[in-house]
N, C-alpha and C positions, 0 to 999 in steps of 0.2 A: 421611510419604509422601502426596503429593497425587495424587488420581486423575487429574486432568487432564493430568498429566505422566508417568503410568505407561506405559511402552513395552511393548506386546504386539503383535508383528507376525508375519507368516507365515501358514501355513495355520491352519485352525480348530483342529485337534488340537494344533499347535505352540503356538497361542495359549493353549489350556487348560493345557498343560504349563508354559508360561512364567509364567502367572498363578498356577499352583499352587505354583511354586517361591518365590513371594514369601513373606516372613516372615508366618506365620499368627498370630504373637503381636503383630504391630503393631496397635495400637488405632487406629481412624479418628479422628484429632484434627481433625475437620472436621465439617461438617454435610452428610452425603450427601444429605439431602433437597433441598438447594439444587442438586444435580446431576441429580436424577431427571428434570427436565423438559428434556431436551437438545434442541437443534436438530438435526433429522434430515434426511437426504437424501430423495429420492423413494422412497416405500415400494415394496416388492416384493410380488408375489402371495404369498398365504399358503403357508407350508410346513408340511405335516402328515405324520404317520405314518399309513399306511392302517390303518383299524380291522379287527380280525379278526372273522370271523363268530361268532355266538353264538346258538344256538337256544333255550337255556334262559332263564329269567327273568333279565333283566339286573340285577345288583346293583352298588352302587358299589364294593364290595371286589373285583370281578372283575379290575380293572385294576392294572397296575404303577403305583405312585405317581409322578406327574410334576406339575410346575407349568407352566401355560401363561400366557405373557405376550404380549399382542397390542397392536399400535399401529395405529390406523386413520388412513389418510391420504387423499389426493386420489382422486377417481374410484372410491371404494369399495374401493381396494386395501388389503390387510392384510399387515402383517409380523408373523409369529408366531414366538416362541421356545418350544421345548419343553425344559424344564430337568429333567434327571434328578437323582437323589440323588448319583450319581457326579460329575456336573458341579458340583453345589452345593458338595460338599466339596472340589472341586479349586480353588475360588476362594479368594483371600485373605480375611481378615476384612473388609478394606475393600470388596472386591467383593461380599461377602454383604450388607454394610451398604447398599451402593448398590442392590442388588436389593430389599432389604426396603423401601427408600425408594420404589422404583418400585411395589412391590405396595401400599404404603400409599396413594400417590396414586391408584392405580387403583381402590381400594376405599373411598375417602372423597371427600367434596366439600369438603375443606379449601381446595383451590385450584380455582377455576373452570376447567373444561376449555375450552381455546380451540383450534379448528382440528383438532387431532389428539387423539383420545381414547385411553384406555388401558383394558385389561381384564386382570386377573390372577385366575386361578382354578386349582383343582387337580383332577386325576383320581385315582381310587383312593379308598380309605377315608381319612377324616381322621386316624384314629389311626395308619395306616400312613405317611402323609405326616409326621406328627409324629415317629414312630419313626425313619424313614430320613433325614429332612432335618434335624431339630432336636435329636435326642437327644444327639448327640455334640458339641454346641456347648460348647467348652471355655472360652469367654470370657463376659463379661457382656452380650454383644450381645443374645442372646435371653433375655428375662426370664421369659416364661411362654408356653405354648401350650396352649390349652384346646380340646378336641374335643367334639362333640355326640354324643348317643346314637345318632342316625340316621346318623352318619359323613358328614354333608353340609355341615358348617360348622366353621371354626376361628376362635378368637380369639387373636391374636398380639400380644404386648407386647414391644417391643425398646427398647434403651437406647443412646443415642449421646452423644457430646460435641460441642457446637457449636463454632464457630470461636473462641469465647472460653473453651473448655474447660469449659463448664457442662454438666452431665449432664441429659439430657432423655429422658423416656420417651414413646413413641408407641404407640398401639393401633389396630388395625384388624381387621375381620372379613373372612375370605376364604371364599368358597363353593365347593362342588363345581361343576364347569363345567356340570352338568346339574341344578342346584338351582332349581326353579321351573317354570312352565308350559312355557317354551321353553328353559330352561337360561340360563346367564349369557351365552353367546355368541350375538349376534344374527345372525352370518353363516351359521352352519350349523344353527341351531335345536337346538343341544345334541347334535350328532353326536359320537361318541367318537373319541379319538385314542390308541390303545393303543401302548405300546412292544411290538414284536413279540417272540415267544419268542426267546431267545438274547441279549437285552439290548442290541440295537443302539442306539447313541447318536445323537442329533440334535445336531450341533455348534451351539454358540452363535455369534452373529455375531462377526466380527472387529472390532477397534477401529475406530471411526469409521464402521462400517457402519450401515445403517438398522436401527432396532429397539432403540435404547437406548444407543448410544455405545460398544459393545464390552463385554467381560466386566468389565474392571476400571477403566474410565475413562469420563468424561463427554464427551470430545472437546474440541478446542480452542475451539469456539464455544459451549460450554455457558454459558447465562446463569445468573447467581446470583440465585436467587429464594428469599427467606426465607419459609417456610411459617408459617401460623398454628399454634401448638401446639394439638394436639387437646385436647378436654375430657378431664380425668382421669376415668376411669370407676370410680367408687367407689359402687356402688349401695347405698342404704339400703333400707328396706322399701318405699318408693314408687317405686323406680327405673323400674319397668315401667309406671307409671301417668302419668308426666309427659309433656308435649309438648316435643319438642326442635326442631321446625321453627320458626325465628325468625319472630315476628309483628311486622310493621312498625308504626310509630306511627300511620300512617293506614291503617285497614283498609277504607276506601272503602265503609263501610256493610255490609260482609260479616259473616256470623256468625263467631265464633271457636269451633272445634270443642272440645268438652269430653267426655272419656270418661265414659260412664255405667257405673259399675263398683261401685256399692253393691249387690252381688249378693244379699245376704241380705234386702234390702228389696224385691226384685222379687216381686210378688204373682201367683200363679197363679189365673186366673179360670175359671169354668165354660166360657166361650167360647173357651178356649185350645186346644181340640182339635175344631174343627168338622168335621174330616175323619174323625173316629174311626169305624172300622168300614167305611169305604168299600172297594169292590172295584175295584182298579186293574189287574186282570189283563187287561182288555179295552181296546181303543182308546177306546171311549166312556166307560168308567169312569175310565180314566186321564185323559181330557180333563176330566171333571167334577172330578176331584181337582186337576188343574193350575189350573183357574180358581178353585176354592175356596181353595187356599193363596195364589194370587195376590191375591185379595180380602183375605185375612187379613193379608198383608204390607203392603197399601196402607192399610188402615183406620187412621185417626188420624194418618197420616204427612204429610198435605198441609195445612199450616196456612195457606199463602199461595196455593195453587193456581198459576195462571198469572201472577198479578199480581206476585209477587216470588219467582221460582223458587229462589233461593239460601236462602230461609227454610223450605224443605220438607225432609222427612226428618231432622228433629231428634228424636232418641229421647226426650229429656227432656220434650218437649211433647206426646207422644202420650197422650191421655186414654182411649183404647180399651183398651190393654194395655201391659205393660212390655217394653221392649227394652234390652239391654245391649251393651257392646262388649268386644272382646278386648284385654287388656293386652299389653305388651311388643311392640307393633308400632310403637314410637316411635323406633327407632334405625336407623342405616345410611342408605344412599343411597335406599332404597325406603321410608323411614319415612313415617308419617302427615304429610300436609300440614295447615297450620293452619286452613284454612277449613272443610272438611267431614270431615277425618280420612281422606281417601283415601290408599291405599298403592299403590305402583307394581306394575303387573302386566306381563304379556307385551305387547310392542308389537303393534299391529294390522298384519296382512299381508293381501293378497288371499286369498280363500278358494278352494280347489280344487273345492269342491262346492256352494257357496251362490251362486246367480246374483246375488242382491242385493249380495253383498260380493265378487264376482269382480274388480271393478275398484277395490277399496278402496285409498285412498292410505295410506301409512305414517303411523302415529300412535302416540303413547305412550298406553297404557291404564292406568286407575286404578280402584280399587274400594274400597267401604266396606261392611262386613258388620254385621248386627244379629243378636242371639241372643234368642229369646223366653224367657219366664220359666222354662220347663222346662230349657232349655239353660243359663240363667244359674246354676242350682244347681250344675252341674258346674264352671263357671268359679269360683264361690265356693269350692268344695272345693279347687281347684287353687291359686288365688292369694289367697284371702281378699278382703275388701272393700278398696276404695281407702283408706278411713279406718282400717283395721286389717289392712293387707296382711301376708301371710306373708313372713318374711325369706327363707325357702327355699320356693319353690312346690313343691307335691307333685304330680308327674306320674306317680305310681304307677298301675299298670294299673287298679285298682279305682276310682281317683279320676277318671280321664279318660273313663270310660264315661258317655254321655248317657242320660237316662231316656226312657221312652215320652212322646211328645208334644213332644220337643225339635225345634226348627226353627231353621235359620239362613237368612238371605236376604242376598245380596250384589248391590249395584247397581254395574254396571261402566260406565265412561265412557271416551271416547277424545278425544285432541286432533285426530284426523283430521277432515277435512271434505271430503266428496265429495257429489255430487248426491243419492244415495240416502238419505243420513242428514241432510241439511241441516235438516229440520224436526224432528229428534229433540229431546227435552228437554235443555235446556242449563243448565249451572252455570258459575260462575267459580271456578277453583281454583288454588292455588299449586303448579304442576307443571312438570316438565321436559319437553323435546321428545322425540321418538323417537330411538333410537340411544343412543350412549354419552355424550352431553352431559347432565350432571347439573344444569345451571343451572336453578334454579326461579324462576318469575315467574308473575304472574296471567295465566291463559290460559282461553279458552272450552273446555269439554269437553262432549261429547254422550253421552247415555245410549243405549247400543246393546245391552246384554245384562243380564239378571237371572237369577241362579241361586238355586234354593231346594233345601234338603236337609231331609228330615223322617225322624226315627226313630220308628216306631210299630208295635208288634207287632199292633195291632188291624186293620191294613190287610190285606186279602186280596190277595196277589200279591207281598208282600215276602218276602225270604229270611232265615231264621234264620242261615244261614251267613254272610250279609253284615250281620248284626246289625240286621236289620229297617230298613235305610236305603233310601230312594227319593230320587232326584234329578230335578229339573225345570229346564229351561232355556227362556228366552224371549228374543226378539230384536226389535229395531225393524224394522218393515215398514210403509212409508208407505201401502201399498195394503191393509193388513189392516182388515177390517170385523169388529169383535168380535161384533156381533149376528148378522151373516150366518154367521159361523163357528160360533157357538154353536148357531144354528138348525140348521145342517147336522149338527153332531156330536151335539147333545143334544135340541134343540127348545126354542123360546122365546127370550127375550132374555137377554143376558149379565147375571149378577149384579153385574158390575163397575160397572154404571150407577148403583148405589146408593152407591158410595164418594164421600164428600163431598170437594169441591174437587179431584177428580182432574184433573190437567193433561191437556190434549188429547193430548199426545204419548204419555202412558202408555196411552191407549186403542189405540195402535198397537203395543203390545208383544205380539207373537204367541207363543203357547205352541208350542214346537218339539216337545216330547215328554217322556217320562220314562225313567229307567233304574233297573232293579232288579237288574242282573247285569253281569258283566264281558264276557261273550262277545258276539260280533257277532250282530246280528239277521238276519232273513231278509226278503226282499221280501214285502209283505203278500199272502197268498193271497186268492182271490176273495171268501171270506166276510168278509174284513176290508178289502178294497180301497176300500170306500166311505168308510172313516174313518181309514185309516192308510197311510203309505208303507212303513214297516217294522214288524215285530212281533217279539216275543221278549224278550230281556233289555233291549233298548231298544225303545220304541214311539215312532215318529216320526209325528206326526199328518198327516192328509191336507192337502196344500197347503203344508206346512212343509218345511224342509230342515235338514240337519245339516252341520256342518263336519268331517265324517269320511268318508273314502272307504269305510270298512267299514260305514257306517250306524249306528255307535254314536252315542249322544247327545253332542253337542258344539256349543258356540256359536261365533259369529264371532270372539270374543276369545280362544278357546282354541286350543291347538296341534292341528292335524289329525292329528298322529302319535299322539295320545293320545285320551282320552275323559274325560267328567266323572267317572264313577265310578272309572275306571282310574287317573286322576290322584289322586283323594282316597284311594284305597285304599293309596297309598304313604305316607300321612302317618305319620311316626314310624318307618317301617321303613327298611331299607337298599336297598329296591327303587328303581331309577332311575326318575325321574318320566316320562321319555320312553323307551319307549311307555307306561310304567305297567303296571298289572295288566291282563292280558288274559284270564285264566281263573280259575275258582274254585280249581283245584289250585295255581296260582302263589300266590294269596293265602294259602291254608291252610299252605303250606310256608314262607312268609316273613313272616308277620304278627306276628312278635315285636316287642314295643315299639310296636305300632300305637297311634295316637291317635284311634281311633274315627272315621275318615274326615274328620277336621278338619284341613285345611291351615293354618288360622289357629293352632290349637294347636301344630302342627308348627313354624310360624314363631316363635311365642312361646317354645317350648322351646329352639329353636336360639339365639335372641337371648339368653335367660337363661343357657344353659349356656356360651355363648362369651364372656360378660362376665366380666372379671377382678375380683378383690378382692371377693368376696361377704362381706358383713358380717352 
């Protein structure tokens, strides 16, 4: 049976019935991947099921499992298919093979996306999707389905026969539609599409309609495109430590990122906790802490200053203190790029609350994080050293807890360029543009945000209930005067002036505030109004702004529907990232399997657990 000639006509329900009547024992003696990139008509506006209200903490398992497949066309129009388990099992095996091919293309960059992008993701818990969609597969089509502990990612291996009847396996990862700062879907920033109570079905398109060529066919104009076979994923002990981003022969004098992951060799020095014992419960104390950890993050990191920007922030060259990187961020379309090790973040959008970013142009955001020596000990317990990596990483609850003095810092960059950020610090990186296009090439990126997280019980103002974490955010502000701000808040000149080779643009990184709790802050009362805009679980410093209508700490690269601490509080749990954790009671009730507020540990565990054939 050839999909291009399969006749399914009539209404949508008749279409499903007709396709369901096809012999489900027929094996697809063709390469359905060659049919997945069909020529489509003008796309239609997105079709969705209205989400039901939910006042309790939103969990990924609250929803009926569905798979969402979107095609992006001209003028921002989107065609969306919501596929239920009932519809999935109504397809012939050839139809399911075709959709697996579509999902494969949507979640890999095997083929460069041209013109019209694809997104495939799921709603509901990953284990429920596996149970309802793939458990009853009676053929060899589905080889394996792996789900992650947090229920937010799946690894799917399927087997097909190509046109020469050669058997080939293909592998891809598919994420929950709200996995990440903004979710997988760029159009609605991770809004939910629930199947209403009663099981109402959303019909799939008819044959030849926009959105994929129908249920069981590619359409008469389907081009034959032979895909590159994906790399067979057979990780040995070093699978999470290797770089998969292709490095060109001519690197144009740029550095080649190398993971710093000999964790046991990271030395803890006496200077590794200069903030020890500080009082961060007041705006002035919080500001002093923010500048202290900012200085700590900068020291020893700028080897070339403004002369050669791309040669800065190389962990292995830091002589002041040791920094390491997180393994297992090397896979997928968001994987580390080869120049600086940046991974894909949420796209940049105009901010609803930050005047400086109110007219931001769309850009793709990228970030690279560093862990200090105290935090490196935890990574060593989980993964082992690169030279002696654990075959099976140990993500047990006692292993993933960071010790006092642990600190992480992430530098975030964007491909956007608008007047307010034109003078920000620049790198050249191998990144893709905003939106669904995954084509990577060397582009200029600008540093617009820095996030720092510290776990330290010696600090006055942290909460034992939140495992003694405090988070700090900074953003680029061309009008920021670090000495004038320090004089207003503390008195005297900023300590940042002593950092060697600090590029001029880094002097314009304004501290926004700190967060020690999930709840929304209040407007600063008179006694604090001279030094703060908001006080409480988040302290927003005087003259600064936050990308959150609630006043919670949030940077311009973050989703305004969430917050720094609220987002990180979901790490490892089944709590949906948007809006994230909004109260201590939510956190305490749903913190099972938490990864100690580390989103990078969360990503690493998802990538490992969704990878097949662990040896």
